[in-house]
PATORSE-39055 format. One record per residue: residue number from 1; x, y, z of N, C-alpha, C in turn; residue in three letters. Coordinates in nm, 2 decimals. Atoms other than C-alpha are relative to their C-alpha. Example, Ala and Ser with C-alpha at 12.3 -4.5 7.8 and 13.67 -1.06 7.14 Angstrom:
<kevexs>
+-----+--------+--------+--------+--------+--------+--------+--------+--------+--------+------+
: seq :     nx :     ny :     nz :    cax :    cay :    caz :     cx :     cy :     cz : type :
+-----+--------+--------+--------+--------+--------+--------+--------+--------+--------+------+
:   1 :   0.09 :  -0.12 :   0.00 :   1.23 :  -0.45 :   0.78 :   0.09 :   0.12 :   0.00 :  ALA :
:   2 :  -0.09 :  -0.11 :   0.00 :   1.37 :  -0.11 :   0.71 :  -0.08 :   0.11 :   0.08 :  SER :
+-----+--------+--------+--------+--------+--------+--------+--------+--------+--------+------+
</kevexs>
This chain:
<kevexs>
+-----+--------+--------+--------+--------+--------+--------+--------+--------+--------+------+
: seq :     nx :     ny :     nz :    cax :    cay :    caz :     cx :     cy :     cz : type :
+-----+--------+--------+--------+--------+--------+--------+--------+--------+--------+------+
:   1 :   0.08 :  -0.12 :   0.00 :   0.00 :   0.00 :   0.00 :   0.09 :   0.12 :   0.00 :  UNK :
:   2 :  -0.08 :  -0.11 :  -0.01 :   0.27 :   0.24 :   0.10 :   0.09 :   0.01 :  -0.13 :  UNK :
:   3 :  -0.08 :   0.00 :   0.13 :   0.48 :   0.14 :  -0.21 :  -0.09 :   0.06 :  -0.11 :  UNK :
:   4 :   0.09 :  -0.06 :   0.10 :   0.18 :   0.22 :  -0.43 :  -0.01 :   0.15 :   0.01 :  UNK :
:   5 :   0.01 :  -0.14 :  -0.02 :   0.14 :   0.56 :  -0.27 :   0.13 :   0.07 :  -0.04 :  UNK :
:   6 :  -0.13 :  -0.06 :   0.03 :   0.51 :   0.63 :  -0.31 :   0.02 :   0.01 :  -0.15 :  UNK :
:   7 :  -0.01 :   0.00 :   0.15 :   0.50 :   0.53 :  -0.68 :  -0.09 :   0.10 :  -0.06 :  UNK :
:   8 :   0.10 :  -0.09 :   0.06 :   0.18 :   0.73 :  -0.74 :   0.05 :   0.15 :   0.02 :  UNK :
:   9 :  -0.04 :  -0.14 :  -0.02 :   0.33 :   1.05 :  -0.59 :   0.14 :   0.03 :  -0.05 :  UNK :
:  10 :  -0.14 :  -0.02 :   0.05 :   0.68 :   0.99 :  -0.73 :   0.10 :   0.04 :   0.10 :  UNK :
:  11 :  -0.10 :  -0.03 :  -0.10 :   0.86 :   1.01 :  -0.40 :   0.06 :  -0.13 :   0.06 :  UNK :
:  12 :  -0.07 :   0.11 :  -0.06 :   1.10 :   0.79 :  -0.21 :  -0.09 :  -0.07 :   0.10 :  UNK :
:  13 :   0.08 :   0.07 :  -0.09 :   0.94 :   0.51 :  -0.01 :   0.04 :   0.03 :   0.15 :  UNK :
:  14 :  -0.04 :  -0.04 :  -0.13 :   1.14 :   0.62 :   0.30 :  -0.08 :   0.11 :   0.06 :  UNK :
:  15 :   0.08 :  -0.12 :  -0.04 :   0.95 :   0.95 :   0.31 :  -0.14 :  -0.04 :   0.03 :  UNK :
:  16 :   0.13 :   0.05 :  -0.02 :   0.62 :   0.76 :   0.29 :  -0.01 :  -0.07 :   0.14 :  UNK :
:  17 :   0.00 :   0.07 :  -0.13 :   0.72 :   0.54 :   0.58 :   0.02 :   0.09 :   0.12 :  UNK :
:  18 :  -0.02 :  -0.10 :  -0.11 :   0.84 :   0.83 :   0.79 :  -0.14 :   0.07 :   0.02 :  UNK :
:  19 :   0.13 :  -0.06 :  -0.02 :   0.50 :   1.00 :   0.72 :  -0.10 :  -0.09 :   0.07 :  UNK :
:  20 :   0.09 :   0.09 :  -0.07 :   0.31 :   0.69 :   0.82 :   0.03 :  -0.02 :   0.14 :  UNK :
:  21 :  -0.04 :   0.01 :  -0.14 :   0.51 :   0.66 :   1.14 :  -0.04 :   0.12 :   0.08 :  UNK :
:  22 :   0.04 :  -0.12 :  -0.06 :   0.45 :   1.02 :   1.22 :  -0.15 :   0.01 :   0.02 :  UNK :
:  23 :   0.14 :   0.00 :  -0.01 :   0.08 :   0.99 :   1.15 :  -0.05 :  -0.10 :   0.11 :  UNK :
:  24 :   0.04 :   0.09 :  -0.11 :   0.05 :   0.68 :   1.38 :   0.04 :   0.05 :   0.13 :  UNK :
:  25 :  -0.04 :  -0.05 :  -0.13 :   0.25 :   0.85 :   1.65 :  -0.10 :   0.12 :   0.04 :  UNK :
:  26 :   0.10 :  -0.10 :  -0.03 :   0.01 :   1.15 :   1.63 :  -0.13 :  -0.05 :   0.05 :  UNK :
:  27 :   0.12 :   0.06 :  -0.05 :  -0.29 :   0.93 :   1.66 :   0.01 :  -0.05 :   0.14 :  UNK :
:  28 :  -0.02 :   0.06 :  -0.14 :  -0.15 :   0.75 :   1.96 :   0.01 :   0.11 :   0.10 :  UNK :
:  29 :  -0.01 :  -0.11 :  -0.09 :  -0.06 :   1.08 :   2.12 :  -0.13 :   0.06 :   0.03 :  UNK :
:  30 :   0.14 :  -0.06 :  -0.02 :  -0.41 :   1.22 :   2.06 :  -0.09 :  -0.09 :   0.09 :  UNK :
:  31 :   0.08 :   0.09 :  -0.08 :  -0.57 :   0.91 :   2.21 :   0.04 :   0.01 :   0.15 :  UNK :
:  32 :  -0.06 :  -0.01 :  -0.13 :  -0.34 :   0.93 :   2.51 :  -0.05 :   0.13 :   0.07 :  UNK :
:  33 :   0.04 :  -0.13 :  -0.06 :  -0.42 :   1.30 :   2.57 :  -0.15 :   0.00 :   0.03 :  UNK :
:  34 :   0.14 :   0.01 :  -0.02 :  -0.79 :   1.23 :   2.54 :  -0.04 :  -0.08 :   0.12 :  UNK :
:  35 :   0.03 :   0.08 :  -0.11 :  -0.79 :   0.95 :   2.79 :   0.05 :   0.07 :   0.13 :  UNK :
:  36 :  -0.05 :  -0.07 :  -0.12 :  -0.57 :   1.15 :   3.03 :  -0.09 :   0.11 :   0.05 :  UNK :
:  37 :   0.09 :  -0.11 :  -0.04 :  -0.80 :   1.45 :   3.03 :  -0.13 :  -0.05 :   0.04 :  UNK :
:  38 :   0.13 :   0.05 :  -0.05 :  -1.11 :   1.24 :   3.06 :   0.01 :  -0.05 :   0.14 :  UNK :
:  39 :  -0.03 :   0.04 :  -0.13 :  -0.96 :   1.08 :   3.37 :   0.01 :   0.11 :   0.10 :  UNK :
:  40 :  -0.01 :  -0.12 :  -0.08 :  -0.87 :   1.42 :   3.51 :  -0.13 :   0.06 :   0.03 :  UNK :
:  41 :   0.13 :  -0.06 :  -0.01 :  -1.22 :   1.55 :   3.45 :  -0.08 :  -0.08 :   0.10 :  UNK :
:  42 :   0.08 :   0.08 :  -0.09 :  -1.37 :   1.25 :   3.64 :   0.05 :   0.02 :   0.14 :  UNK :
:  43 :  -0.05 :  -0.03 :  -0.14 :  -1.14 :   1.31 :   3.94 :  -0.04 :   0.13 :   0.05 :  UNK :
:  44 :   0.04 :  -0.14 :  -0.03 :  -1.21 :   1.68 :   3.93 :  -0.15 :   0.01 :   0.04 :  UNK :
:  45 :   0.15 :   0.01 :  -0.03 :  -1.59 :   1.61 :   3.93 :  -0.02 :  -0.06 :   0.14 :  UNK :
:  46 :   0.02 :   0.07 :  -0.13 :  -1.56 :   1.37 :   4.22 :   0.04 :   0.09 :   0.12 :  UNK :
:  47 :  -0.05 :  -0.09 :  -0.11 :  -1.36 :   1.62 :   4.43 :  -0.10 :   0.11 :   0.02 :  UNK :
:  48 :   0.10 :  -0.10 :  -0.01 :  -1.61 :   1.89 :   4.35 :  -0.13 :  -0.04 :   0.07 :  UNK :
:  49 :   0.12 :   0.05 :  -0.07 :  -1.90 :   1.67 :   4.46 :   0.02 :  -0.02 :   0.15 :  UNK :
:  50 :  -0.04 :   0.01 :  -0.14 :  -1.72 :   1.59 :   4.78 :   0.00 :   0.13 :   0.07 :  UNK :
:  51 :  -0.01 :  -0.14 :  -0.06 :  -1.65 :   1.96 :   4.85 :  -0.14 :   0.05 :   0.02 :  UNK :
:  52 :   0.14 :  -0.05 :  -0.02 :  -2.02 :   2.05 :   4.79 :  -0.07 :  -0.07 :   0.11 :  UNK :
:  53 :   0.06 :   0.08 :  -0.11 :  -2.13 :   1.77 :   5.02 :   0.05 :   0.04 :   0.13 :  UNK :
:  54 :  -0.05 :  -0.05 :  -0.13 :  -1.90 :   1.88 :   5.29 :  -0.05 :   0.14 :   0.04 :  UNK :
:  55 :   0.05 :  -0.14 :  -0.03 :  -2.01 :   2.24 :   5.26 :  -0.15 :  -0.01 :   0.05 :  UNK :
:  56 :   0.14 :   0.02 :  -0.04 :  -2.38 :   2.13 :   5.29 :   0.00 :  -0.05 :   0.15 :  UNK :
:  57 :   0.00 :   0.06 :  -0.14 :  -2.30 :   1.92 :   5.60 :   0.05 :   0.10 :   0.10 :  UNK :
:  58 :  -0.04 :  -0.11 :  -0.10 :  -2.11 :   2.21 :   5.76 :  -0.10 :   0.10 :   0.02 :  UNK :
:  59 :   0.11 :  -0.09 :  -0.02 :  -2.40 :   2.44 :   5.70 :  -0.11 :  -0.06 :   0.09 :  UNK :
:  60 :   0.10 :   0.07 :  -0.08 :  -2.64 :   2.19 :   5.85 :   0.05 :  -0.01 :   0.15 :  UNK :
:  61 :  -0.06 :   0.01 :  -0.14 :  -2.41 :   2.14 :   6.16 :  -0.01 :   0.14 :   0.06 :  UNK :
:  62 :   0.01 :  -0.13 :  -0.05 :  -2.39 :   2.52 :   6.20 :  -0.14 :   0.04 :   0.05 :  UNK :
:  63 :   0.14 :  -0.03 :  -0.04 :  -2.76 :   2.56 :   6.20 :  -0.05 :  -0.08 :   0.11 :  UNK :
:  64 :   0.04 :   0.09 :  -0.11 :  -2.81 :   2.26 :   6.43 :   0.06 :   0.06 :   0.13 :  UNK :
:  65 :  -0.06 :  -0.06 :  -0.12 :  -2.57 :   2.42 :   6.68 :  -0.07 :   0.13 :   0.04 :  UNK :
:  66 :   0.07 :  -0.13 :  -0.03 :  -2.74 :   2.76 :   6.65 :  -0.14 :  -0.03 :   0.06 :  UNK :
:  67 :   0.13 :   0.04 :  -0.05 :  -3.08 :   2.60 :   6.70 :   0.01 :  -0.05 :   0.15 :  UNK :
:  68 :  -0.02 :   0.05 :  -0.13 :  -2.95 :   2.41 :   7.01 :   0.02 :   0.11 :   0.10 :  UNK :
:  69 :  -0.03 :  -0.11 :  -0.09 :  -2.80 :   2.72 :   7.17 :  -0.12 :   0.09 :   0.02 :  UNK :
:  70 :   0.12 :  -0.09 :  -0.01 :  -3.11 :   2.93 :   7.09 :  -0.11 :  -0.06 :   0.08 :  UNK :
:  71 :   0.10 :   0.06 :  -0.08 :  -3.33 :   2.67 :   7.26 :   0.05 :  -0.02 :   0.14 :  UNK :
:  72 :  -0.05 :   0.01 :  -0.13 :  -3.11 :   2.69 :   7.57 :   0.08 :  -0.12 :   0.03 :  UNK :
:  73 :  -0.08 :   0.12 :  -0.01 :  -2.91 :   2.38 :   7.51 :   0.15 :   0.03 :   0.00 :  UNK :
:  74 :  -0.15 :   0.00 :   0.01 :  -2.54 :   2.31 :   7.52 :   0.05 :  -0.09 :  -0.11 :  UNK :
:  75 :  -0.04 :   0.07 :   0.11 :  -2.37 :   2.20 :   7.21 :   0.13 :  -0.09 :   0.04 :  UNK :
:  76 :  -0.11 :   0.09 :  -0.03 :  -2.14 :   1.90 :   7.26 :   0.08 :  -0.02 :  -0.12 :  UNK :
:  77 :  -0.08 :   0.00 :   0.12 :  -1.86 :   1.95 :   7.01 :   0.06 :  -0.14 :  -0.03 :  UNK :
:  78 :  -0.06 :   0.13 :   0.02 :  -1.71 :   1.61 :   7.07 :  -0.10 :  -0.10 :  -0.07 :  UNK :
:  79 :   0.11 :   0.09 :   0.05 :  -2.04 :   1.42 :   7.00 :  -0.06 :   0.06 :  -0.13 :  UNK :
:  80 :   0.06 :  -0.07 :   0.11 :  -2.15 :   1.68 :   6.74 :  -0.15 :   0.01 :   0.00 :  UNK :
:  81 :   0.15 :  -0.01 :  -0.01 :  -2.50 :   1.71 :   6.88 :  -0.03 :   0.08 :   0.13 :  UNK :
:  82 :   0.05 :  -0.09 :  -0.11 :  -2.71 :   1.91 :   7.13 :   0.00 :  -0.09 :   0.12 :  UNK :
:  83 :  -0.01 :   0.08 :  -0.13 :  -2.65 :   1.79 :   7.49 :  -0.12 :   0.04 :   0.09 :  UNK :
:  84 :   0.11 :  -0.04 :  -0.08 :  -2.97 :   1.94 :   7.62 :   0.02 :   0.13 :   0.07 :  UNK :
:  85 :   0.00 :  -0.13 :  -0.06 :  -3.04 :   2.24 :   7.84 :   0.13 :   0.01 :   0.09 :  UNK :
:  86 :  -0.12 :  -0.03 :  -0.08 :  -2.75 :   2.40 :   8.02 :  -0.03 :  -0.03 :   0.15 :  UNK :
:  87 :   0.01 :   0.03 :  -0.14 :  -2.69 :   2.28 :   8.38 :   0.03 :   0.12 :   0.08 :  UNK :
:  88 :  -0.03 :  -0.11 :  -0.09 :  -2.71 :   2.53 :   8.66 :  -0.05 :   0.13 :  -0.05 :  UNK :
:  89 :   0.04 :  -0.13 :   0.04 :  -2.77 :   2.90 :   8.65 :   0.10 :   0.06 :  -0.09 :  UNK :
:  90 :  -0.09 :  -0.07 :   0.10 :  -2.63 :   3.08 :   8.35 :  -0.05 :   0.13 :  -0.03 :  UNK :
+-----+--------+--------+--------+--------+--------+--------+--------+--------+--------+------+
</kevexs>
């Protein structure tokens, strides 16, 4: 096939082979870059999802703490929940 192309164009077979190798290398490099960027996008999406989830949980915890304190309770930071009304006179 390459010999036919070389004869049809009137050029040396070596140049046709070099061109074919360069074309194959370009295709392989393009496929590699596509796969690499696709994987990076998947990782980036997963990190973004985790960040959003953590932000929502943080907001919920802040509101829960505020609700606990507003109701006269004491927030137990170690347990991450409302420990009930404050003991003693405050």
